N, C-alpha and C positions, 0 to 999 in steps of 0.2 A: 142818604146822608148828605149828599152833595149839594142839597137844596139849600141849606145855609151857607151865609160867604164866610170864609175862614176865620175874617176877623168880630163879625158879628158874634158867630156862634163861641169863639174865645172869650170874647165880652160876657156872653149870658154864662158861661160855666163858669167866670172868674166871678156873678155876683152871685151865681146860686153856692159857692164854697162859703165867702164871705156870710152868707144868709147860714148856712150850716153851721160856721164859727160861731156866731152868735146863739143859735139855739143850743149846740153842743156848750154853752156857759149855764145854762140852767141846771141840767144832771149834776155838774161842777159845783155848781152853789150849794145845790141841795147835798151832796155827801159831805161839803165840810162843814155845812152848819149842823147838819144830822149825826155825823161820825157814823154810821151805816154805809153798809152796801148791799144788793140788790142780786141774787142768783138767782136764776131762771134757768131752770132743768126741763129738758126734754127728752125721753128715753124713747130712741129711736127702735133698736133690738135688743134681745137678749141673747148671747151666745154662752151657753153652757151657765158658768156661774161670771160670768163678766159681763155687763150691760153698756151699751154704747149710747152714750146719751150728746147731747148737742147743749152747752150751758153757752150762757153768758153772764157775764161777768161786771156788774156795772160797782165798782168803787171810785175813790179819791184819784188813786194813781191812774186807774185808767183813763179817767175820764181826764184829767191833767195833761198826759200823753196826747190823747185823744184830740183836745183842742188846742193843743201846741202843733201838733201835724197838721191839724184844719189851717190852722194861721199861716204857718208856712206854704201850704199846698195854694189858699188863695193868694198870698200874695205871688207865688213864681208863677202861678197864671195869669196872675193880672201883669206879670213883667212879658208874659208871652204874647200878649195880644200883640204889640207891635213887632216884638223882636223874633216871631215867628211868623208876620204877616207875608213875607215874601216867599215862607215855601209854599207847595201846591199841595202839601199832604197833613196841613197843621191841623185840620181837622179830627183826622185819624191820631196823629200827636196828642191831642188833646184828651181822644175819648183812651188811650194807653193809659195816660197819666189818673187819669179817674180810676182807672181799673185799678192802678198801683197804690191810689189814696183808699180804695175799698180793702184790697190786699190788706194793707197796714190797718186798717181798722177792726179786721177781723183778725189777727193777732193780737192785736190791743183785748179787744174784750172777750175773746175764747180761751177761758181754762181751762178744755179738754184736747188733751192732746191728738187722741185721734184728730179731732175738727179741726182743729189748729193747722193743721197741714194746708188747709183752704187757704189761711192768709200765708203761710209760710214759701209754700212752692207758688204761691201768686205770686209772692213778689221775686222769688228767682225767676218765673217764665217773662213776667212782663219787664222786668231788671233786663234780660237780655235781649228781649225786641226792641228797648229805648237804647240800649247800648249800641245796636247795630243798627240806630236809625237812616245811619245817613250812606248803608251801605259801601263803604271804599272799601279798602284792604286793609288799613289801620283798623274801624269800627268792628270790622268783622273778626278780626284778630284776637280784639280788646272781647269783643262779645264772648266768642271760645273759653278764651281763659277764666272772664267770668263765669262764665257758666259751668265749667268743668271743675273751679272751686265750688263751686255752690253745691254741684251733686255731692262731691264729699259729705257735706252737712247733712243733705236729703237723704243721704243714708244712714248716716249715724242718728238720723232723726226715726226713721222709720225701724230699726235696730229697736232703740228705745222703746218705741209702742207695742213690738215684741216683746223685751223683757217684763214691761207691766204687768203682761197680762195675769201674772199671776197675783197681783193686786185687786183683782176683779172689778178694776175702772181703771181711767185714764185723767182722772182728773188731778189736776197739778194742784190744787190748796190739799187736798187728804191723802198725798205722798206718806209712806212711812218705810222704816228701815224692813230691809229684806235679803236673801241671799244673794240678789243680782244688783245690790246698791253701787257697788264698785263700778259695775258695768253701766249701770245706767247713767252714772255721774261723769264715768269716762264717755259715751255717745254726747249725751246733753252738753256738755265742754267741748269736746271736737265739734260738734255743730254749732255753737255761739262764737267757735274759734272763726270759722271758715266765713262763717256771715258778717262778723265784725273784722277779720283779714288783720288776725292777730298771726305773728308770726306761727308756723310758717307757710301761713297762707297769707302773707300782705300784699303780692306783686297783684291782684287783680286790681285793687284797690286804684291805683294811680293809673293802669291801664284803661280803665270804664272811663276816663274822662275825655274818650272820644265820642260820648256821648252829648247831647245840643247841650247847654250851657243849662237853663230851664229845670232839666233832669237831675243836671251836676246837684243844682242846689236844693234838689229837693230828696235824691237819695240818698246822697251822699252828707248828708246833714242829719235829718230827723227820721231816715224812714230803715232802708235797705240796709246800711251800717250799725245801725243802733238796734237792730229786731233782734241781734243775739245778745247784749246786754240787757235788753229787756225780758227774754227770754230765760237767762240765768236770774235775773231779778225775781222774777215769777217762782222760777223751781228754787230758791236761793235754802229755805228752810229747813230744804233737804239735804240740798248740795254740802251746807255746811255742815253735814253729822259724817263724811267722808274725811278722814282724817287728809288728805294729800289734797284735796282738792283749792283748801287758800295758797299753798305753798308753792304749787305748779300754776292756778291762776297769776299769784304776783310773780312768778321768776318770767313768765311768759310777759307779761304786761308791761313792766320794767324793761324788758328788751325791745318790746315792739315801738316804746317811747324812744329809748333811745335812737335806735337804728331811723327810725321816723324824722327824730330829730336833726340828725347829722347828715342824713342824706338829702331834707329841705334847704340845707345851708350851700347847696352844689347845685341847687335846679336854677332852671332859666324860664322853664314855662308856667306861665301866671297858674292854671287851673292845676297844675300838679305840683306845685309849692303848696295850693291850698289842700286837695287830696291826701300830702303827707301831712299837713296839719291836723287835719280829720284824725288819719292812722295815729298821730302821737296823740290827740285827746281820747281816742278809744283806748288806747292804751293806760290812759288816768285813769277812766271807769273802771277796765279791768283792775287796776291797782287797788281801788278801792274796795272791789270785791274782794280780793285776797288779803285784803284788809278783816275784812268781816262789815263795813260798811257799806251796806247792799242799798240803803235808803241816799246814802248821800251819793254812789255811785250813779242813780236814779235822778238825782238832782242835777248831780254834773250832768247828765245826757239830755235836761231837759233845756239847761239855760244855754248848752252848748248848740242845741238845736237852734238856738235867736239869732246868735252873732254868726253861726258859721254860715248859714243858709244866706243872712245879709252881705258876707264878705262875698258871697258867691254870683250873686246878683250884682252886689257892682264891680268886681272881677268880668263879670258877662257883659254887663254896661261897656268898661272900660274896651273890652275885646270887641264888640259890635262897633264902637267908634275910632276903633282903629283898623276898622276895615278885616278884621276877623285873625291879628295876630296873636299868638298866643306869648309873644319871646319878650319878656318884661327888659332886654337891652334895647329893644326898639320904642321905647316909651316914655313918658315924665311931665313933668309940669303940668298935671292933669290939674292941679289947688287950681291954678289959676282958667283952666279949658273947661273943667268939669267941677264945679265947685261944690254942689250937693252930693256928685258922686263920692268925689275924695272925703268930703266929712265923713260920711256915710264909714267910708271903706276905714278910715281912722278909728271912728265909736268902735266896728267890729275888732279892729286890730287889738286897740284898745283892751277890749273885755276878752279877747283871747289872752292877752298875757296876764291878766289880774289885775288890772288896774282898781284902786279903790273904789268900792261902791260903784263898779261897772258888775254885768250880770259873771261874767266868770273869777270873779274876786270872790263871791260867797261860796262856790262850788269848788274852787279848786285851793283856793287859799285853806278849807277847811279839810281838804283829802291831805293836803301838805303837811297841814298839822297833827293829823291822825297819825300820818306815815311816820314822821318825827318822833312821837310819843307811844308808837308801837313795834318800831322796827328794831331787831335785834341782831341786822346784818349791817356791817358797816358798807358794805361792797354796793348792796339793793340802794343804802342811802345817796351813797355818788353817785349810782347812775341815775336816779330819781333828780338830785339836784343838777346835774349836768342838763337832762332832758328839758328841765325847766327853762337852765340858760338858754339851752339851744331854741327853747321857743321864741325868748324874746330877741335872740340875736335875726332868727330867719324873718319876725315880723319887722323887727329893724329895719333888717334890707330888704325886705320886698317894699318898704314904703319908702326909703329912699327912692329904690327904681323908680316907681313909679309915681308918690305924689311929687317930693322933693326936688329930684334929678333933673338935669337939664332936656328942654325939648326935644327931641329926636327928629321930627317930624318936621317938612317943610312948611312954610309960613302960609301955604295956601291952603295947609290941608284943615279944615274946620271940621270941630267939633264940637257938641254944646249938651245942655241939660235941660231941654226943652219938652221932652215926653213927659208928659203926666200921670201915664200909668206905672213908667217906670219910677220917679217920683213917689207917688203911693206907695208901692211894694218896698220900694228903701227906708219912706218913713214909718211905715206900722210895724218892721222888724225892728230899726235903731230905735224904738219907743220900746221892743222887748229886750233889746242888748243894752238899755240902759237901765232899766225899773223890773228887769226880768227878773235877775236873781234874788232881790229882796222882797220880790211878791212870793215868788217860789219857795222860799227861804218860809214866810209867815205862812203859806198853805200845807207846807209838807213837814215844819218843825215847830209846833204848837208852841213846846218846852225848848227850852236853850238845851244848846250840847257841850257839854264840860269836856274842856281841853286844857291839859297840864302840862304847861313847857318851862323848862327854865330860860332863863335871859339869853343865854348863848344860841339855845336852838331858836328862840323866836326873831333874835336880830342875823340869824342865818338866811333867812328873806331878804332883807334889807343887804348884807354885803354880796348874794347870789344878784342881786341888782346892779349895784356899783359895778362887780366883775364884768356885767353884762356889757354898760357904755363904756365901761375900759376897754374891754375884748372888742368891742366895736372899731372905736378908736384908733388903736393898733394896730386893726384889719386896714382899717382907710389909710393910713398914714405909710403901710407897709405895702401899698399896694395890693392888696392880697387877694382881690379877683384877678389883676392881672398874672400875678405869678401862678395861681391856679389852671395858667392856660399854657404852661412852660409844658415842654415834651418831652423832659426827663423820665426815666424809667419809673421812678416809685411813685411820680404825680400825676403818670397818665393810669396807672394801678391802681391810685387811690381814687383817682375821679372814675373810672370805670367800674370801681365796686359800689362806689355811691350813686352812679347812674343809674345802676343796675339793682340797687337796693340791696345791699350785700350779695349778690348775684344770685337774689332770691329769681328774680325776671328770668334769668338765662335756665335756671333748674326747673322751673314750674312751665317754662314756655317752649323755649327753642331745645334745650339739652333733652326735655323729657318727649318731646315731639320728634326730635332727631335719634334718639330709642327707639322711639314704639318702631318708626318707619325703619330703620335698620333691623331689625328685629322681622317685620314682615318682609322685608324683601330676602332675608336670609330663609323665612319661611317655604316665600312663594320658590323659591328657588330648589328649597330642599324638599318641598313638598307636591305644590303644585306644578312646578317645572319637573321635578325629580323624579319621588320614588310612584307617585300618584300616575304620574304618566308611563313611566316604566312598566306599571302593572295596569294603568288602562287605557285610555284614546291611543296614545301615541304608539306603547308598547304593542297592543293588539294589532293597530295597524301595520307595524312593523313586521310584525310574526306573521298574520295572513300573504303579506306580501311575500314573503320570504316561502311560506309554503307553496301561493298560484307561482310564481315563479316557476319554481320546483316541479309544478304541474305541467306547466307549460312547455318548460323543456325537456319534460318527458313523451307530451304529445306528439315533439317535435320529430322524434325519432322512433316514427310508425311500425317501420319493417321489424326492427331489433327488438321494439317492446312485443310486438306481438309474436315473436317467437319466442320471447323469455316467457310472457303468459300463456301460450301453451304449453312450454314446457312446463311450468307448475302445476296446470290443470293436467295433466298426463301424471306425473308423478302424486298430487290430491287424490287421482281415483284410482291408483293402482294402490297407496293406502288402505283408501276404502272397502277395495276388493277384499285385500287381506287381511 
């Protein structure tokens, strides 16, 4: 492996991924033009009435998502050419990233739940290896939280495989209702919620930011976090038949949106702000699924992958140029020092906010309009509107700190946009962030979608935008960010709750680990150092020691013992004679 120079090997893999992306356009073009799909099936073994098959499904939705993953992967590996050039293990890093891409494509193209475990478990294992890549205490702790959260989803998926045995197959596109439909729906939904970090499994996603920035750009934009949403879109014709599925999905998704948005307003770590933004958009995708618009959720998943990967790459370049610092309070004025990066960062932020005719506009606006048209709950409506406002607010706050804020580095601190590999990755994804929404809407929706709204509902979006800018102006005038640092008990409690994601991080890391350690300590004292010692090694030792000490004392009194035993023997002989 080390026969390659790290930079040359990374560049070779980058060129290979760009070639794979170009080749993936051919099946995409064929599926689009012919409106057909291809299902390849290989029967591995027959167990009673059930057949274990290895299937490959090539359809429009799979090829679109696979091409998107390959485009982002090629851009991320190109960005890694110089970003990871000083890492002594960069070759190993690129090989693990390639395994991650392979696992994601397995998940996309395999419609059989049994064989799909290759991609599902591959994503979980390889993501754990990537999160602990730096092997410091914070990355190891984040890796454990990520692995344990994903293990819950793996268990649910294995249980769903067991409950599907009575169907005689494990093919996702041939499922039908059965007595275990409710259990199947619950297990698949729970597995998807763990992968897509929905409440209450949201704490692992910000913790996984301990991984290198190229991993965050790939894992937390288009692969691992969207695997759960993609699985639900594959299962959706079966899942929607369960009466409670849409309601539960909608409730969890809106809460996730709201929680991620309000927590991002208080965060100062650049990568964690983007991770919370990803969490908020995952909630938007799950909201679309809860509304019954599975293809719109898929549409937003693809467009979101474009501008979120661009946002991570731009953030990685800014962090790299600032000596590894991720605190936005120590950044600023990059519009003059990093003009290309700041331009691409603005493009990604505007697409995230849903600026008209950017990639995010086509999908987010469609989801909001469907929500306005179908929602019967005023509470849900207010939560999703507030979540949208928070998205705008933390995006503007992010730009204020990094792009338009005053420079906080010394004048001798030199940064620039001279790296051609970084520019190539940024410009490629910027193209997707600008034109991807229109392109994918033409591919996925050949016929227009009819949305009927009242003028008040339609103007509600413009009112939300106006309210957002007014709120940002008022917070700036009232020195909001400084007042949040005051040490009053209420402010301290609010800041602590937001920084721990409504205490989810504590519940799923510190509290759970502390409870398990206390239980282990109690069991150790009660069993290992208690009853088992009393009736085991230590008890046997004390008993034998007591017996031997008594024997020793008896042996010390030789004359008296001889007379005693002689008297006993005489008595026994008399009894035997008579």
